[in-house]
SERO-4910 file (N, C-alpha, C, O; in steps of 0.05 Angstrom, whole numbers):
BEGIN
 pado doro    nc1    nc2    nc3   cac1   cac2   cac3    cc1    cc2    cc3    oc1    oc2    oc3
  Unk    A    630    577   -221    614    557   -193    608    529   -202    601    526   -225
  Unk    A    609    508   -186    615    478   -200    576    466   -185    567    462   -162
  Unk    A    563    466   -216    533    456   -203    532    431   -202    542    415   -219
  Unk    A    518    427   -178    507    397   -174    497    382   -191    504    358   -189
  Unk    A    484    387   -206    466    367   -222    469    380   -255    464    404   -257
  Unk    A    476    367   -276    480    375   -306    452    370   -317    432    364   -303
  Unk    A    454    374   -343    429    364   -353    428    336   -357    406    332   -365
  Unk    A    439    316   -355    441    294   -365    437    284   -340    429    262   -345
  Unk    A    439    287   -312    438    281   -295    408    279   -284    399    260   -272
  Unk    A    396    305   -291    367    318   -274    354    295   -298    341    276   -288
  Unk    A    355    294   -330    339    274   -345    341    247   -323    322    234   -315
  Unk    A    369    242   -318    365    209   -305    352    201   -293    340    180   -295
  Unk    A    349    231   -263    343    220   -245    304    224   -247    288    214   -230
  Unk    A    295    239   -271    267    245   -272    259    217   -288    237    206   -283
  Unk    A    280    205   -312    269    180   -316    262    164   -299    239    153   -299
  Unk    A    288    158   -276    284    135   -260    261    146   -239    252    126   -227
  Unk    A    248    169   -230    214    177   -216    200    167   -235    180    154   -228
  Unk    A    203    169   -258    181    166   -271    175    135   -278    151    127   -278
  Unk    A    195    120   -283    185     90   -267    188     83   -255    192     59   -257
  Unk    A    189    102   -216    180     92   -207    159     96   -188    152     86   -166
  Unk    A    148    120   -206    113    132   -206    103    103   -221     92     86   -207
  Unk    A    106     98   -242     98     79   -260     91     55   -246     68     50   -239
  Unk    A    117     35   -239    113     10   -215     90     22   -196     72     19   -212
  Unk    A     84     28   -185     76     36   -161     41     47   -175     22     36   -165
  Unk    A     37     61   -190     16     66   -206     -3     40   -218    -27     40   -217
  Unk    A     15     18   -231      1     -2   -242    -19    -12   -216    -43    -14   -213
  Unk    A      6    -19   -199    -16    -26   -168    -40    -22   -164    -59    -38   -162
  Unk    A    -39     10   -162    -58     28   -143    -80     28   -160   -102     28   -149
  Unk    A    -77     28   -194   -102     27   -205   -111      6   -206   -134      4   -199
  Unk    A    -98    -19   -214   -109    -53   -201   -125    -47   -183   -150    -49   -187
  Unk    A   -112    -38   -157   -131    -40   -138   -161    -26   -141   -182    -35   -135
  Unk    A   -155     -5   -151   -181     14   -150   -199      4   -166   -222     12   -162
  Unk    A   -196    -14   -186   -208    -26   -208   -224    -47   -199   -247    -53   -203
  Unk    A   -205    -56   -186   -224    -83   -169   -237    -84   -146   -249   -103   -135
  Unk    A   -232    -52   -134   -250    -46   -120   -279    -43   -122   -299    -50   -109
  Unk    A   -275    -27   -143   -300    -11   -163   -316    -27   -176   -340    -23   -178
  Unk    A   -300    -56   -190   -309    -77   -197   -326    -94   -178   -344   -107   -188
  Unk    A   -322    -94   -161   -327   -118   -145   -355   -106   -123   -370   -118   -108
  Unk    A   -351    -83   -128   -379    -65   -106   -398    -61   -120   -418    -56   -108
  Unk    A   -398    -62   -150   -414    -57   -170   -428    -79   -174   -453    -80   -173
  Unk    A   -406   -108   -180   -417   -132   -178   -440   -145   -158   -461   -158   -160
  Unk    A   -421   -132   -136   -438   -144   -103   -470   -130   -105   -489   -144   -101
  Unk    A   -472   -101   -113   -490    -92   -109   -508   -102   -129   -530   -108   -120
  Unk    A   -506   -106   -151   -527   -120   -174   -536   -136   -161   -559   -131   -153
  Unk    A   -522   -165   -149   -525   -188   -147   -545   -184   -126   -568   -190   -129
  Unk    A   -531   -168    -98   -547   -171    -71   -567   -155    -73   -589   -162    -63
  Unk    A   -563   -129    -89   -580   -103    -89   -575    -89    -56   -595    -80    -45
  Unk    A   -548    -87    -42   -533    -73    -26   -516    -66    -27   -496    -80    -30
  Unk    A   -513    -42    -24   -473    -30    -26   -456    -48    -12   -463    -61      8
  Unk    A   -435    -50    -22   -409    -65     -3   -395    -82    -28   -388    -76    -50
  Unk    A   -396   -106    -13   -373   -117    -33   -354   -135    -15   -351   -131      9
  Unk    A   -341   -154    -28   -318   -172    -25   -293   -164     -4   -276   -149    -12
  Unk    A   -292   -176     20   -269   -166     35   -244   -156     22   -239   -157     -3
  Unk    A   -227   -146     42   -202   -134     28   -185   -157     19   -165   -150      6
  Unk    A   -187   -189     25   -169   -213     23   -171   -208     -2   -152   -197    -13
  Unk    A   -201   -215    -21   -197   -220    -41   -195   -200    -53   -189   -204    -77
  Unk    A   -198   -172    -47   -188   -159    -66   -163   -153    -79   -157   -145   -102
  Unk    A   -144   -166    -48   -114   -164    -49   -109   -180    -76    -92   -176    -93
  Unk    A   -127   -198    -75   -117   -220    -83   -117   -218   -120   -101   -227   -136
  Unk    A   -141   -205   -124   -149   -208   -151   -133   -176   -165   -131   -174   -190
  Unk    A   -125   -154   -150   -120   -137   -158    -83   -144   -164    -68   -134   -181
  Unk    A    -76   -164   -143    -56   -170   -160    -48   -192   -179    -25   -197   -186
  Unk    A    -70   -204   -188    -67   -225   -212    -81   -206   -235    -85   -213   -258
  Unk    A    -86   -187   -225    -97   -158   -249    -67   -147   -257    -56   -146   -279
  Unk    A    -59   -140   -231    -23   -113   -242     -8   -133   -248      8   -125   -265
  Unk    A     -2   -164   -242     17   -181   -254     26   -178   -275     50   -172   -274
  Unk    A     15   -180   -303     21   -176   -331     33   -152   -338     51   -154   -356
  Unk    A     27   -127   -327     44   -112   -327     71   -104   -318     84    -84   -323
  Unk    A     74   -126   -305    105   -126   -298    113   -143   -301    128   -152   -284
  Unk    A    108   -160   -324    127   -171   -346    132   -157   -377    149   -161   -394
  Unk    A    106   -137   -374    107   -125   -396    132   -101   -401    148    -99   -420
  Unk    A    130    -85   -376    153    -54   -379    174    -69   -370    182    -52   -354
  Unk    A    195    -93   -365    211    -96   -372    221   -107   -399    243   -104   -408
  Unk    A    199   -121   -412    214   -124   -439    207   -105   -459    212   -111   -482
  Unk    A    195    -79   -453    199    -62   -462    220    -45   -466    225    -29   -484
  Unk    A    233    -52   -442    260    -43   -437    289    -50   -441    309    -38   -435
  Unk    A    284    -79   -456    295    -99   -468    312   -111   -441    336   -108   -435
  Unk    A    296   -123   -429    306   -139   -393    284   -157   -398    263   -154   -411
  Unk    A    294   -177   -381    268   -200   -372    255   -197   -343    267   -187   -324
  Unk    A    226   -207   -343    219   -193   -320    234   -216   -291    233   -213   -266
  Unk    A    247   -238   -306    274   -243   -274    291   -227   -266    294   -220   -243
  Unk    A    303   -219   -284    333   -204   -287    313   -176   -277    322   -171   -255
  Unk    A    297   -162   -281    283   -138   -263    278   -141   -243    290   -126   -227
  Unk    A    256   -163   -230    255   -171   -206    280   -171   -190    285   -161   -168
  Unk    A    298   -187   -209    317   -203   -179    313   -229   -171    325   -240   -152
  Unk    A    291   -243   -191    291   -267   -185    313   -288   -193    312   -300   -214
  Unk    A    342   -293   -168    356   -303   -174    347   -347   -155    327   -359   -146
  Unk    A    376   -351   -159    371   -374   -142    392   -373   -117    415   -365   -119
  Unk    A    376   -384    -89    385   -378    -72    381   -403    -54    366   -421    -57
  Unk    A    400   -398    -32    406   -427    -14    376   -436     -3    361   -417     -2
  Unk    A    366   -459      6    342   -461     31    352   -447     51    339   -427     60
  Unk    A    373   -454     61    388   -440     91    375   -415     87    358   -412    105
  Unk    A    377   -397     73    370   -373     70    344   -365     68    334   -343     73
  Unk    A    336   -386     58    299   -372     52    287   -390     83    264   -383     89
  Unk    A    299   -409    101    284   -402    123    298   -390    138    286   -394    159
  Unk    A    317   -375    143    329   -355    158    313   -327    150    312   -309    167
  Unk    A    305   -325    132    285   -295    123    255   -309    138    240   -293    148
  Unk    A    252   -323    137    223   -341    150    219   -329    171    201   -314    177
  Unk    A    245   -337    184    251   -337    214    243   -308    224    227   -299    240
  Unk    A    262   -300    207    261   -263    213    236   -245    210    231   -221    216
  Unk    A    222   -265    198    192   -248    186    169   -253    212    151   -238    219
  Unk    A    173   -276    222    162   -291    247    168   -269    270    153   -256    284
  Unk    A    193   -270    267    203   -256    295    199   -227    292    189   -216    312
  Unk    A    206   -209    266    189   -196    267    166   -181    275    162   -162    290
  Unk    A    150   -194    260    113   -201    261    108   -203    290     86   -194    297
  Unk    A    125   -214    312    116   -217    339    118   -195    351    100   -181    360
  Unk    A    153   -190    353    155   -171    364    140   -141    362    135   -126    382
  Unk    A    133   -135    335    113   -119    324     92   -122    340     86   -108    359
  Unk    A     81   -139    330     50   -136    345     54   -138    374     53   -115    385
  Unk    A     59   -157    390     67   -148    423     74   -114    422     55   -102    432
  Unk    A     90    -98    414     95    -76    418     67    -61    415     55    -50    434
  Unk    A     58    -63    392     28    -58    392      6    -59    408    -12    -43    412
  Unk    A     13    -82    419     -9    -89    442     -1    -74    471    -21    -75    486
  Unk    A     17    -65    481     27    -51    500     18    -21    492     24     -5    509
  Unk    A      7    -12    473      9     17    459    -16     28    466    -26      6    472
  Unk    A    -32     43    469    -62     49    470    -67     65    445    -68     89    440
  Unk    A    -69     39    428    -78     52    402   -110     62    397   -113     77    378
  Unk    A   -123     58    405   -150     66    405   -152    104    409   -168    120    399
  Unk    A   -131    107    425   -129    134    432   -113    152    411   -117    173    399
  Unk    A    -93    134    412    -62    149    396    -73    144    367    -63    164    356
  Unk    A    -86    130    347    -79    119    334   -105    107    320    -98     88    305
  Unk    A   -137    112    319   -160    103    319   -164     98    287   -178     80    277
  Unk    A   -150    116    274   -147     95    241   -135     76    237   -146     60    222
  Unk    A   -121     73    242   -103     50    246   -114     26    258   -108      4    250
  Unk    A   -134     33    281   -150     13    296   -175     -2    280   -183    -25    284
  Unk    A   -186     20    260   -202     20    243   -200     -2    219   -217    -18    209
  Unk    A   -173      5    212   -158      4    193   -156    -41    194   -158    -57    176
  Unk    A   -151    -44    215   -145    -73    229   -174    -78    234   -175    -99    246
  Unk    A   -194    -69    232   -210    -81    240   -225    -91    211   -237   -112    208
  Unk    A   -221    -71    190   -228    -78    162   -214   -113    155   -227   -134    152
  Unk    A   -188   -109    155   -173   -127    146   -182   -143    169   -198   -158    158
  Unk    A   -183   -148    189   -193   -177    208   -220   -191    194   -223   -215    192
  Unk    A   -237   -175    186   -264   -170    172   -264   -183    155   -284   -196    150
  Unk    A   -239   -187    139   -245   -189    105   -255   -224     94   -249   -237     74
  Unk    A   -267   -230    109   -285   -247     98   -274   -281    101   -279   -299     84
  Unk    A   -263   -282    121   -250   -299    138   -223   -316    128   -216   -310    105
  Unk    A   -210   -330    139   -178   -343    143   -175   -343    112   -163   -326    100
  Unk    A   -186   -362    101   -173   -366     66   -168   -343     56   -145   -333     54
  Unk    A   -196   -328     48   -183   -305     29   -160   -283     49   -141   -277     35
  Unk    A   -158   -273     71   -141   -260     82   -114   -278     70    -98   -265     58
  Unk    A   -110   -298     71    -75   -324     77    -72   -320     46    -49   -316     39
  Unk    A    -99   -322     18    -94   -316    -13    -82   -284    -23    -68   -276    -41
  Unk    A    -99   -269      3    -97   -240    -11    -73   -229      5    -51   -231     -5
  Unk    A    -75   -212     39    -49   -210     46    -27   -227     55     -4   -220     60
  Unk    A    -39   -253     57     -7   -273     63      0   -286     41     15   -305     47
  Unk    A     -5   -283      9     11   -293     -5      9   -273    -26     29   -258    -26
  Unk    A     -6   -268    -42     -6   -246    -62      6   -214    -57     20   -199    -71
  Unk    A     -9   -210    -30      3   -177    -34     32   -181    -25     46   -162    -31
  Unk    A     46   -201    -11     68   -200     -9     88   -198    -31    105   -181    -31
  Unk    A     84   -226    -58    101   -223    -77     94   -206    -92    113   -201   -106
  Unk    A     67   -187    -98     65   -165   -117     81   -142   -103     96   -130   -118
  Unk    A     80   -132    -74     94   -117    -63    126   -118    -63    139    -97    -64
  Unk    A    140   -143    -63    167   -151    -71    179   -143    -96    199   -129   -100
  Unk    A    161   -154   -114    168   -145   -144    166   -117   -145    184   -104   -156
  Unk    A    150   -108   -136    150    -74   -145    170    -62   -120    190    -51   -130
  Unk    A    169    -61    -92    193    -36    -78    220    -54    -84    238    -45    -99
  Unk    A    222    -83    -71    254    -93    -72    266   -103   -101    289   -105   -108
  Unk    A    243   -109   -114    246   -115   -146    253    -93   -162    276    -84   -158
  Unk    A    242    -85   -174    243    -60   -190    248    -37   -180    267    -25   -190
  Unk    A    233    -24   -155    239      6   -146    271      3   -135    287     21   -133
  Unk    A    274    -23   -129    300    -26   -111    329    -24   -123    350    -18   -112
  Unk    A    324    -32   -155    337    -39   -178    335    -14   -195    354    -11   -211
  Unk    A    316      6   -194    321     29   -209    326     50   -190    324     73   -199
  Unk    A    332     48   -166    344     69   -155    376     64   -153    392     82   -155
  Unk    A    384     35   -151    401     23   -142    418     31   -172    442     23   -173
  Unk    A    413     40   -186    428     51   -224    438     80   -215    459     89   -226
  Unk    A    423     95   -196    429    128   -195    433    135   -173    434    159   -167
  Unk    A    437    113   -150    442    128   -125    463    104   -107    464     80   -113
  Unk    A    474    115    -90    492     99    -74    467     74    -62    442     77    -65
  Unk    A    481     50    -49    460     31    -40    443     38    -16    419     35    -16
  Unk    A    460     47      7    440     49     28    423     71     34    410     74     54
  Unk    A    426     93      5    404    115     -7    385    100    -11    364    100      3
  Unk    A    392     78    -37    364     62    -49    356     48    -24    332     51    -25
  Unk    A    360     38     -7    346     24     12    331     47     32    308     43     41
  Unk    A    342     64     38    327     87     51    306     91     35    284     81     43
  Unk    A    306    105     14    290    112     -4    260     92    -11    237     99    -10
  Unk    A    273     64    -17    250     47    -24    234     42     -2    210     37     -6
  Unk    A    245     42     25    241     33     47    216     62     63    198     58     79
  Unk    A    224     86     52    198    109     57    178    105     35    154    105     39
  Unk    A    189    100     11    157     96     -9    142     75     -4    118     73     -8
  Unk    A    157     58      7    135     32     21    116     45     48     92     44     52
  Unk    A    134     53     62    119     67     84     88     85     70     65     81     76
  Unk    A    101    103     51     79    124     42     61    108     40     45    105     58
  Unk    A     59     94     14     46     75     -2     17     63     19     -7     61     12
  Unk    A     27     59     39     -1     52     63    -12     68     65    -32     64     79
  Unk    A    -11     93     57    -22    118     66    -40    112     90    -64    118     92
  Unk    A    -24     98    113    -38    106    145     -6    115    158     16    109    148
  Unk    A    -13    132    186     13    139    195     28    115    218     52    109    221
  Unk    A     15    109    225     23     86    242     39     52    217     59     38    215
  Unk    A     18     55    206     28     34    185     45     34    167     56     14    156
  Unk    A     49     62    163     66     70    139     90     69    165    100     46    168
  Unk    A     98     86    180    123     78    202    134     55    204    157     53    195
  Unk    A    122     33    215    130      8    211    138     -7    183    159    -18    178
  Unk    A    116     -6    166    117    -15    137    146     -5    126    161    -17    110
  Unk    A    153     27    140    177     28    127    199     18    135    215     13    117
  Unk    A    207     13    164    226     -1    178    217    -25    175    221    -37    196
  Unk    A    207    -39    158    211    -65    145    221    -66    120    240    -79    112
  Unk    A    201    -41    101    216    -44     73    248    -38     83    258    -43     61
  Unk    A    262    -34     93    292    -24     94    303    -57    102    321    -68     91
  Unk    A    285    -69    126    301    -89    136    296   -110    117    309   -130    123
  Unk    A    274   -114     86    273   -129     70    294   -132     50    304   -151     38
  Unk    A    299    -94     47    315    -94     27    348   -109     32    361   -121     14
  Unk    A    357   -104     58    376   -113     67    371   -147     65    389   -161     57
  Unk    A    351   -156     70    350   -187     54    361   -191     36    380   -206     34
  Unk    A    346   -174     14    354   -182    -13    380   -173    -10    395   -192    -11
  Unk    A    390   -157     -8    420   -153    -15    437   -177     12    459   -182      4
  Unk    A    434   -189     35    447   -216     41    445   -230     21    464   -235      8
  Unk    A    424   -238     16    415   -266      7    419   -272    -26    423   -293    -37
  Unk    A    414   -233    -42    414   -236    -71    399   -245    -86    409   -252   -108
  Unk    A    372   -251    -80    352   -262    -90    329   -250    -76    326   -246    -52
  Unk    A    307   -242   -100    283   -242    -94    261   -246    -70    245   -234    -55
  Unk    A    274   -279    -77    254   -305    -61    255   -301    -34    235   -309    -21
  Unk    A    282   -286    -15    279   -286      7    269   -263     18    261   -268     41
  Unk    A    265   -244     13    246   -217     20    220   -227     14    202   -221     29
  Unk    A    214   -246    -13    186   -249     -5    176   -276     20    158   -275     38
  Unk    A    191   -294     15    185   -308     41    188   -292     66    182   -305     86
  Unk    A    194   -275     69    196   -258    103    169   -241    105    155   -234    123
  Unk    A    169   -236     76    147   -213     74    121   -235     84    109   -232    106
  Unk    A    113   -258     67     96   -276     78     94   -279    101     73   -280    115
  Unk    A    125   -283    110    123   -288    141    111   -275    168    100   -284    188
  Unk    A    117   -257    160    104   -223    165     81   -228    163     75   -233    187
  Unk    A     54   -231    146     38   -226    139     20   -246    155      5   -239    174
  Unk    A     24   -277    143     17   -291    162     10   -293    193    -11   -294    206
  Unk    A     38   -293    200     41   -292    232     37   -276    250     42   -280    274
  Unk    A     22   -246    234      4   -230    239    -28   -239    238    -43   -232    257
  Unk    A    -36   -253    219    -56   -272    218    -68   -285    237    -90   -285    247
  Unk    A    -37   -306    241    -44   -323    271    -44   -307    289    -66   -308    299
  Unk    A    -29   -290    301    -30   -276    323    -61   -263    330    -70   -263    353
  Unk    A    -73   -254    312   -103   -243    310   -117   -266    320   -136   -262    335
  Unk    A   -113   -283    317   -135   -307    323   -125   -317    348   -142   -327    362
  Unk    A   -104   -316    356    -94   -330    386    -94   -299    403    -92   -301    428
  Unk    A    -95   -286    398    -93   -256    416   -128   -247    420   -136   -229    434
  Unk    A   -149   -268    400   -173   -259    409   -182   -272    425   -207   -271    426
  Unk    A   -167   -291    448   -172   -315    460   -168   -301    490   -182   -306    509
  Unk    A   -139   -276    490   -138   -264    509   -109   -271    512   -105   -296    512
  Unk    A    -88   -255    515    -65   -265    520    -57   -242    548    -70   -221    547
  Unk    A    -35   -246    573    -36   -232    591    -14   -215    586     -8   -214    562
  Unk    A      3   -198    606     23   -181    597     48   -199    604     72   -192    602
  Unk    A     38   -220    612     63   -236    618     79   -250    594    103   -251    589
  Unk    A     57   -260    579     61   -283    556     70   -260    537     93   -260    529
  Unk    A     52   -237    530     65   -221    518     85   -206    517     92   -193    497
  Unk    A    102   -206    546    133   -201    542    142   -229    535    141   -231    510
  Unk    A    149   -246    543    152   -275    540    155   -266    501    176   -260    490
  Unk    A    135   -268    491    133   -262    462    143   -247    449    144   -251    425
  Unk    A    156   -223    462    160   -208    453    200   -203    453    214   -191    437
  Unk    A    208   -220    477    230   -235    476    233   -257    461    255   -267    459
  Unk    A    220   -263    454    228   -288    441    230   -286    411    243   -302    397
  Unk    A    209   -258    399    213   -248    373    234   -236    373    247   -241    352
  Unk    A    245   -222    389    267   -200    378    294   -220    381    314   -214    369
  Unk    A    294   -247    400    316   -259    400    317   -272    376    340   -274    366
  Unk    A    290   -286    360    290   -299    337    299   -277    309    305   -288    288
  Unk    A    299   -252    311    308   -233    295    338   -218    296    347   -202    281
  Unk    A    345   -226    312    368   -213    317    389   -249    307    410   -246    294
  Unk    A    380   -273    314    396   -292    312    390   -295    272    406   -307    257
  Unk    A    373   -285    265    367   -290    236    385   -270    220    402   -275    203
  Unk    A    377   -249    230    399   -224    227    433   -233    218    445   -234    197
  Unk    A    440   -239    247    468   -245    247    478   -267    227    498   -263    213
  Unk    A    463   -289    226    465   -306    212    465   -306    173    478   -318    156
  Unk    A    444   -289    172    441   -279    133    468   -259    135    486   -264    118
  Unk    A    471   -233    158    495   -217    154    525   -229    154    543   -215    144
  Unk    A    531   -262    166    555   -279    167    557   -294    133    576   -296    118
  Unk    A    527   -303    130    531   -312    103    544   -299     83    562   -306     69
  Unk    A    531   -275     85    528   -252     59    559   -245     65    569   -249     44
  Unk    A    579   -237     84    599   -228     82    622   -257     77    643   -250     66
  Unk    A    620   -276     81    626   -293     70    631   -310     43    647   -327     35
  Unk    A    611   -300     34    603   -308     -5    614   -286    -18    622   -288    -41
  Unk    A    616   -259     -2    623   -230     -9    644   -231    -44    638   -226    -67
  Unk    A    675   -241    -29    693   -247    -45    693   -281    -63    710   -289    -80
  Unk    A    677   -292    -56    669   -323    -71    657   -314    -95    672   -318   -114
  Unk    A    633   -302   -103    613   -301   -121    606   -263   -132    607   -240   -124
  Unk    A    599   -280   -153    592   -242   -161    570   -237   -136    550   -251   -132
  Unk    A    579   -212   -120    561   -194   -110    535   -179   -119    533   -162   -136
  Unk    A    510   -191    -99    493   -172   -111    496   -138   -119    490   -125   -139
  Unk    A    504   -134    -98    511   -102    -98    528    -95   -126    528    -73   -135
  Unk    A    542   -118   -138    557   -105   -160    550   -110   -183    566   -105   -201
  Unk    A    521   -124   -187    500   -130   -203    483   -109   -211    477   -103   -234
  Unk    A    474    -96   -187    446    -68   -195    466    -50   -183    462    -32   -199
  Unk    A    482    -41   -168    490    -12   -161    519     -8   -168    538    -22   -161
  Unk    A    518     21   -186    542     24   -203    556     53   -187    577     63   -195
***
């Protein structure tokens, strides 16, 4: 009887799982440390419980975790740039990735606006309230709009996607890292759309061959969300929400189509990302 996995395969998958866990754990521990330290300092200075908003915590958590992501590849005989997938790409692809991010964010937020979130997902509503009260626009942009996209793309579309790509087929790696990205958010609704977004971000990485593109897209998603929160606070009617949804979906489909076309056209012209990562 043929065994599906031999000892060598088991060892390889255990090693892969260990590194994936390490990549996530470093950032989670950095967030926990920054949160605890911030609360202690805040209480010491003000004499009250609390601490700085989520935006500041995300920013400083990223700064704290980032050096570890330079050390881990070097211990494996790789450079940070190689392990994360930072390669040159065309400005046109970056702009298309930004357009896709804006379109995806607008579409998602308009869909959520039509849902009875307070009844179906009260924990998500509470989470968004805390995020929107994270100390003003600047910390939200610095933390959720810049630092979080950079560090999360390095972890999930960079290190984890590449680690999976060494051991499983490409589409399986795309789905697996998307699922992990969703689970990482520890919230049902946010986890669902984060998983879908994670899959799309991985395809953007494959289509462009560079981590810069999903970073740009992720930044566009988060900052568009911040902007739409300010706009929606002034009140949007159903008509305008439907129009925004249609425009968002149109922009998303347009950007995906062009990115896929560029990828197909270049497939036979130069070494493809799929050939450098997946075996």
